[in-house]
C-alpha positions in Angstrom: -104.8 -49.3 -3.0 -106.0 -47.8 -6.2 -106.9 -49.7 -9.5 -103.6 -48.9 -11.2 -101.5 -50.2 -8.4 -103.4 -53.4 -8.1 -103.1 -53.9 -11.9 -99.4 -53.3 -11.9 -98.9 -55.7 -9.0 -100.9 -58.2 -11.0 -98.8 -57.8 -14.1 -95.7 -58.5 -12.2 -97.0 -61.5 -10.4 -98.3 -63.2 -13.5 -95.4 -65.8 -13.3 -92.3 -64.3 -14.2 -90.5 -67.4 -12.9 -92.1 -69.3 -15.7 -89.9 -66.9 -17.9 -91.2 -63.4 -19.0 -88.8 -63.5 -22.0 -88.1 -66.8 -23.8 -85.0 -66.5 -26.0 -84.3 -69.5 -28.3 -80.5 -69.5 -29.0 -80.5 -72.9 -30.8 -78.2 -74.6 -28.3 -78.2 -78.5 -27.9 -77.5 -80.0 -24.4 -73.8 -79.5 -25.2 -73.8 -76.7 -27.7 -70.9 -74.3 -28.3 -71.1 -70.9 -26.5 -72.0 -68.1 -28.7 -69.6 -65.3 -29.5 -71.4 -62.5 -27.7 -74.2 -62.7 -25.0 -75.1 -59.0 -25.2 -78.4 -58.1 -27.1 -80.4 -54.9 -27.6 -83.9 -55.0 -26.2 -86.4 -52.0 -26.4 -86.7 -50.1 -23.2 -86.8 -53.2 -21.1 -86.2 -51.4 -17.6 -87.6 -48.0 -18.4 -84.3 -47.0 -20.1 -84.4 -46.5 -23.8 -80.6 -47.0 -24.0 -80.6 -50.2 -21.8 -78.5 -53.1 -23.2 -79.9 -56.4 -22.1 -77.7 -59.3 -21.6 -78.0 -63.2 -21.6 -76.6 -63.9 -18.2 -77.6 -67.7 -17.8 -78.2 -70.5 -20.5 -80.0 -73.6 -19.5 -80.2 -76.1 -22.4 -81.3 -74.1 -25.4 -83.2 -71.5 -23.0 -81.8 -68.2 -22.2 -82.3 -66.0 -19.0 -81.8 -62.3 -19.7 -80.9 -59.6 -17.2 -84.1 -57.9 -17.7 -86.0 -61.2 -16.7 -84.2 -60.9 -13.3 -84.8 -57.3 -12.9 -88.5 -57.8 -13.6 -88.9 -60.6 -11.0 -86.9 -58.4 -8.5 -89.5 -55.7 -9.0 -92.2 -58.2 -8.4 -90.5 -59.3 -5.3 -90.2 -55.8 -3.8 -93.9 -55.0 -4.6 -95.2 -58.4 -3.2 -92.9 -58.5 -0.2 -91.4 -62.0 -1.3 -88.7 -63.6 0.7 -86.3 -65.7 -1.5 -84.6 -67.3 1.6 -81.4 -65.8 0.5 -79.6 -63.3 -1.6 -82.1 -62.1 -4.3 -79.3 -61.5 -6.7 -78.5 -65.4 -6.5 -81.9 -66.9 -5.8 -83.8 -65.1 -8.5 -81.8 -66.3 -11.5 -81.7 -69.7 -9.8 -85.5 -69.8 -9.5 -85.7 -68.9 -13.3 -83.0 -71.5 -14.2 -85.1 -74.1 -12.5 -88.0 -73.3 -14.6 -85.9 -73.7 -17.7 -84.9 -77.2 -16.6 -88.6 -78.2 -16.5 -89.1 -76.5 -20.0 -86.0 -78.3 -21.4 -87.4 -81.7 -20.1 -90.8 -80.9 -21.3 -89.4 -80.3 -25.0 -87.4 -83.8 -24.6 -90.5 -85.6 -23.5 -92.8 -83.9 -26.2 -95.1 -82.4 -23.3 -97.8 -80.3 -25.2 -100.5 -77.9 -24.4 -103.0 -76.9 -26.9 -103.7 -73.4 -28.3 -107.1 -73.7 -26.8 -105.8 -74.1 -23.3 -103.3 -71.4 -23.5 -106.0 -69.1 -25.0 -108.3 -70.0 -22.0 -105.8 -69.3 -19.4 -104.8 -65.8 -21.0 -108.5 -65.0 -21.3 -109.1 -65.8 -17.6 -106.1 -63.5 -16.8 -107.2 -60.7 -19.0 -110.9 -60.9 -17.5 -109.3 -60.6 -14.0 -107.5 -57.4 -15.1 -110.6 -56.1 -16.7 -112.7 -56.5 -13.5 -109.9 -54.7 -11.5 -109.6 -52.0 -14.1 -113.4 -51.5 -14.4 -113.6 -51.9 -18.1 -111.9 -53.2 -21.2 -111.4 -49.6 -22.3 -109.7 -48.6 -19.1 -107.4 -51.6 -19.1 -106.4 -50.8 -22.8 -105.7 -47.3 -21.8 -103.7 -48.2 -18.7 -101.6 -50.8 -20.7 -101.5 -48.7 -23.9 -102.2 -51.9 -25.6 -105.4 -53.6 -27.2 -106.7 -56.8 -25.8 -105.5 -58.6 -29.0 -102.1 -57.2 -28.3 -102.1 -58.5 -24.7 -103.1 -61.9 -25.7 -100.3 -62.1 -28.3 -97.7 -60.8 -25.8 -98.9 -63.2 -23.1 -99.0 -66.2 -25.3 -95.4 -67.7 -24.9 -95.3 -67.1 -21.2 -98.7 -68.8 -20.5 -97.7 -71.7 -22.7 -94.4 -72.1 -20.8 -96.2 -71.9 -17.4 -98.6 -74.7 -18.5 -95.7 -76.8 -19.8 -93.9 -76.3 -16.5 -96.9 -77.5 -14.5 -97.6 -80.5 -16.8 -93.9 -81.5 -16.6 -94.0 -81.4 -12.8 -97.3 -83.4 -12.8 -95.8 -86.1 -15.1 -92.7 -86.3 -13.0 -94.5 -87.2 -9.9 -97.3 -89.1 -11.1 -96.0 -92.5 -9.8 -95.0 -91.1 -6.4 -97.1 -93.1 -4.0 -97.4 -93.6 -0.3 -99.0 -96.3 1.6 -100.5 -96.5 5.3 -97.2 -97.8 6.6 -95.3 -94.9 5.2 -97.8 -92.6 6.8 -97.6 -94.2 10.2 -93.7 -94.2 10.1 -93.5 -90.5 9.1 -95.8 -89.4 12.0 -94.6 -91.9 14.5 -91.6 -89.9 16.0 -92.8 -86.3 14.9 -93.3 -83.9 17.7 -97.0 -83.2 18.4 -96.8 -79.6 17.5 -95.6 -80.5 14.0 -98.8 -82.8 13.3 -101.2 -81.0 11.2 -104.1 -79.2 12.9 -107.6 -80.2 11.4 -110.0 -77.3 11.7 -113.5 -77.8 13.2 -115.6 -79.6 10.4 -119.4 -80.0 10.3 -122.1 -82.0 8.2 -125.1 -79.9 7.3 -128.5 -80.9 5.9 -130.6 -78.3 4.2 -134.2 -77.6 3.0 -134.8 -74.6 0.9 -138.1 -73.0 -0.5 -138.0 -70.5 -3.2 -140.4 -67.6 -2.6 -143.2 -67.9 -5.5 -143.1 -64.9 -7.8 -146.2 -63.8 -9.5 -146.7 -64.1 -13.2 -146.9 -60.3 -13.6 -143.5 -59.7 -12.2 -142.1 -62.3 -14.6 -143.6 -60.8 -17.5 -142.2 -57.3 -16.5 -138.7 -58.7 -16.7 -139.5 -60.4 -20.0 -140.7 -57.1 -21.4 -137.7 -55.2 -20.2 -135.5 -57.8 -22.1 -137.4 -57.6 -25.3 -136.9 -53.8 -25.0 -133.2 -54.3 -24.9 -133.3 -56.5 -28.0 -135.3 -54.0 -29.8 -132.8 -51.2 -28.9 -129.9 -53.4 -30.0 -131.5 -54.3 -33.2 -132.4 -50.7 -34.1 -128.8 -49.7 -33.6 -129.6 -47.4 -30.7 -126.9 -49.0 -28.5 -124.7 -52.2 -28.0 -125.4 -55.3 -26.3 -122.2 -54.6 -24.2 -123.5 -51.2 -23.0 -126.8 -52.5 -21.9 -125.3 -55.5 -20.1 -123.1 -53.0 -18.0 -126.1 -51.0 -17.2 -128.6 -53.5 -16.5 -127.4 -57.2 -16.1 -127.7 -58.7 -12.8 -124.9 -61.0 -13.2 -122.1 -59.0 -11.4 -119.3 -60.9 -12.8 -119.9 -60.6 -16.3 -121.8 -57.2 -16.2 -118.6 -55.2 -15.8 -117.3 -56.9 -18.8 -120.4 -56.1 -21.0 -121.9 -59.4 -20.2 -118.9 -61.3 -21.7 -118.6 -65.0 -20.7 -115.2 -66.7 -21.4 -114.8 -69.8 -23.7 -116.8 -72.5 -22.0 -118.2 -76.0 -22.8 -121.7 -77.0 -22.9 -121.5 -78.7 -19.6 -120.3 -75.4 -17.8 -123.7 -73.6 -18.5 -127.2 -74.1 -17.2 -128.8 -76.6 -19.5 -131.5 -74.3 -20.7 -128.9 -71.6 -21.3 -126.5 -73.9 -23.2 -129.4 -75.2 -25.5 -130.0 -71.7 -26.8 -126.3 -70.4 -26.8 -124.8 -73.3 -28.6 -127.5 -72.9 -31.5 -126.5 -69.4 -32.0 -124.6 -68.9 -35.4 -124.9 -65.2 -36.2 -123.0 -62.7 -33.8 -125.4 -60.0 -35.0 -128.4 -61.9 -33.8 -129.9 -61.8 -30.4 -131.3 -65.0 -28.8 -134.9 -65.5 -27.6 -135.6 -65.0 -23.9 -134.2 -68.0 -21.9 -135.1 -68.9 -18.5 -132.5 -70.6 -16.4 -132.2 -71.4 -12.7 -130.5 -68.0 -12.4 -133.3 -65.9 -14.0 -134.0 -64.7 -17.5 -131.4 -64.0 -20.3 -130.9 -62.8 -23.7 -127.5 -64.0 -25.3 -125.4 -62.8 -28.1 -122.6 -65.1 -29.7 -119.1 -63.7 -29.8 -117.2 -66.6 -31.2 -117.0 -70.4 -31.5 -113.8 -72.4 -30.9 -114.1 -76.0 -31.3 -116.5 -77.4 -28.7 -116.5 -74.1 -26.7 -118.3 -70.8 -27.2 -117.8 -67.3 -26.2 -120.9 -65.2 -25.6 -122.4 -62.1 -23.9 -125.6 -62.3 -21.9 -127.9 -59.9 -20.0 -129.5 -61.6 -16.9 -132.6 -60.1 -15.2 -134.3 -61.5 -12.2 -137.6 -60.8 -11.0 -137.8 -59.1 -7.6 -138.9 -61.1 -4.7 -141.7 -59.4 -2.8 -141.4 -59.5 1.0 -144.8 -61.1 1.2 -143.5 -64.1 -0.7 -140.5 -64.3 1.4 -142.7 -64.3 4.5 -145.0 -67.1 3.1 -142.1 -69.3 2.4 -140.7 -68.7 6.0 -144.1 -69.7 7.4 -144.2 -72.8 5.4 -140.7 -73.9 6.6 -141.5 -73.0 10.1 -144.3 -75.3 10.0 -142.1 -78.1 8.3 -139.5 -77.6 11.1 -142.0 -78.1 13.9 -143.4 -81.2 12.3 -139.9 -82.7 12.1 -139.2 -81.8 15.7 -142.6 -83.5 16.6 -141.4 -86.6 14.7 -144.3 -86.5 12.2 -141.7 -87.2 9.6 -137.9 -87.0 9.5 -135.7 -84.1 8.1 -134.4 -86.6 5.4 -138.0 -87.2 4.2 -138.8 -83.5 4.1 -135.6 -82.8 2.2 -136.4 -85.4 -0.5 -140.1 -84.3 -0.9 -140.3 -80.7 0.1 -136.8 -79.0 -0.6 -136.4 -76.9 -3.8 -132.7 -77.5 -3.7 -131.9 -79.7 -6.6 -128.4 -80.2 -5.5 -129.1 -81.8 -2.2 -132.7 -83.2 -2.7 -131.5 -86.6 -3.8 -128.9 -86.8 -0.9 -131.7 -86.1 1.7 -130.5 -82.5 2.1 -126.9 -83.3 2.8 -124.7 -80.6 1.5 -121.5 -81.4 -0.5 -118.1 -79.7 -0.5 -115.3 -80.1 -3.0 -112.2 -80.3 -0.6 -109.1 -79.4 -2.6 -106.8 -80.8 0.1 -108.1 -84.5 -0.7 -109.2 -83.7 -4.3 -112.7 -85.2 -3.9 -116.2 -84.3 -2.8 -117.1 -84.8 0.8 -119.9 -84.0 3.3 -117.7 -82.4 5.7 -117.2 -78.6 5.7 -114.6 -76.4 7.4 -116.6 -73.4 8.7 -114.9 -71.0 6.2 -116.1 -73.2 3.3 -119.7 -72.9 4.3 -121.9 -70.1 2.9 -121.7 -67.2 5.0 -125.5 -67.2 6.0 -125.3 -70.9 6.8 -122.0 -70.7 8.8 -123.6 -67.8 11.0 -126.5 -70.2 11.9 -124.4 -73.3 12.4 -121.9 -71.6 14.7 -124.7 -71.3 17.3 -126.4 -74.8 16.9 -125.9 -78.2 18.6 -125.7 -81.4 16.8 -129.1 -82.8 15.8 -130.6 -79.4 16.2 -133.0 -77.9 13.6 -132.7 -74.2 12.9 -135.4 -71.5 12.5 -136.0 -70.5 8.9 -133.6 -67.8 7.6 -133.1 -66.1 4.4 -130.0 -66.6 2.0 -128.6 -66.2 -1.5 -128.1 -69.7 -3.0 -125.5 -70.8 -5.5 -127.7 -69.6 -8.3 -127.7 -66.2 -6.8 -131.4 -66.3 -6.0 -133.0 -65.4 -2.6 -134.5 -68.4 -0.8 -135.7 -69.3 2.6 -133.8 -72.2 4.4 -133.9 -74.5 7.4 -130.8 -76.6 8.4 -129.8 -79.5 10.5 -126.5 -79.8 12.1 -125.9 -83.5 11.5 -122.3 -83.7 12.9 -119.5 -81.5 14.3 -115.9 -82.6 14.8 -114.0 -80.0 16.9 -110.5 -78.9 15.8 -107.9 -81.0 16.8 -104.3 -82.4 15.8 -104.6 -85.1 13.2 -105.2 -88.6 14.2 -104.3 -91.5 12.0 -107.5 -93.2 12.9 -109.7 -90.3 11.9 -107.7 -88.2 9.6 -105.7 -90.6 7.5 -106.3 -88.7 4.4 -105.1 -85.4 5.7 -101.9 -87.0 7.1 -101.5 -89.0 4.0 -101.7 -85.8 1.9 -98.8 -84.2 4.1 -96.5 -87.3 3.4 -97.3 -87.5 -0.2 -96.6 -83.8 -0.8 -93.3 -84.2 1.1 -92.4 -87.2 -1.1 -93.2 -85.2 -4.2 -91.2 -82.3 -3.2 -88.2 -84.5 -2.3 -88.7 -86.2 -5.6 -88.6 -83.1 -7.6 -85.7 -81.8 -5.6 -83.5 -84.8 -6.6 -84.8 -84.5 -10.2 -83.4 -81.0 -10.3 -80.1 -82.0 -8.9 -79.8 -84.7 -11.5 -81.0 -82.5 -14.3 -78.4 -79.8 -13.5 -75.8 -82.6 -14.0 -77.0 -83.6 -17.4 -77.9 -80.2 -19.0 -75.7 -77.7 -20.6 -75.7 -74.7 -18.3 -73.6 -71.6 -18.6 -73.5 -68.9 -16.0 -72.2 -65.4 -16.2 -69.0 -64.9 -14.1 -70.8 -62.3 -11.8 -72.9 -65.2 -10.2 -69.9 -67.6 -9.7 -69.6 -66.7 -5.9 -73.4 -67.1 -5.2 -74.6 -69.6 -2.4 -77.1 -71.3 -4.5 -79.9 -73.6 -3.1 -78.7 -76.4 -5.6 -75.1 -77.3 -6.5 -73.7 -77.7 -9.9 -74.8 -74.6 -11.6 -71.1 -73.7 -12.0 -69.3 -76.1 -14.3 
């Protein structure tokens, strides 16, 4: 699939159900019906003479015929199954979103402009990466980045309002161990969730030593970039695209989205947050990722937006071999019980993230919403998963080379601390997994009942063409 098709698919998938067009009609919950529901819009569905219509009204929110047609186009491109007639299910899904927006207004739910701007920037940055550059994206959209931000503002704000409203509604929904046991007590075995194989891994890493002359070579290159920019021979963004070794930002001219101090490497943040003049280039900064120069773009509250160029000294093969020999010796000493893996990790490892936990790697598990030492195989770094797959519990690996989380080449040895084979969840061993299943069902049931009741209490007007629909929820037709 070419870039244009990917971008188009992404545009359509942005969240049309959160309302691509929000029309305020000034209705209250029991307002009078307007004299006409037909409004002119500009080329909404690739037809310059298209006459758009307000076909549903939910509270004081309107659903336009163009909203429905756009969501239908999205569904066709993404292969979405609405579980029923799209002519009925699409407007109903849009109407449900309007119910959440209506309640959010009643409850004074708010999202800040900074939150909306951050979400929009993430979306646009994703498009830029797919398009290849900001210029190509602007050419394809026939809009400037600023125009895109303006156009997306209301939609992204509504999307966040809906999410925040849903979270508020279910914040007091709880389950206890008895609820979990009762739910699974009579459930068929094939309906019990399957827990994939999980492992616990300890790691020791050594970073190959880089000669000072190689470090100085990188610094000289960064000084040359600064000189070329200051002399007006080129721009920071151009050099970042050509030379930066941060693949994520290089394609965007080195641009990093609005971020707080804690989101950066401390050394990087100390310099970046002291920049005040967008025309000035920072001094050379060394971080755990390598060496940088930074240019300020904008400051917004306690967040900054900046560009950077990252350069990393090349790691010589001789240095990798020296680190490999060192860890091979360490592994043999552990096998001979001269000291433990825990002790070696605490005193020898270069990995700051695991050194204080005796080398035990940590994983953020989204299902339980917390950090854990247990990894599903798919969540391990590729190089580690490849080694773990062939290991027995308690075994220590041979040294191997990998790219760490700072995108640096390191040599590592690992110990497989534990392995739990894939199995159907058991209340004694997998309570949190089973609790999450029950909690999610409770929340879904709660939201379903809330929607049913909200339909009863909200002003809703539906165009006659939808009155024979078989809706998921009753009560739309009043």
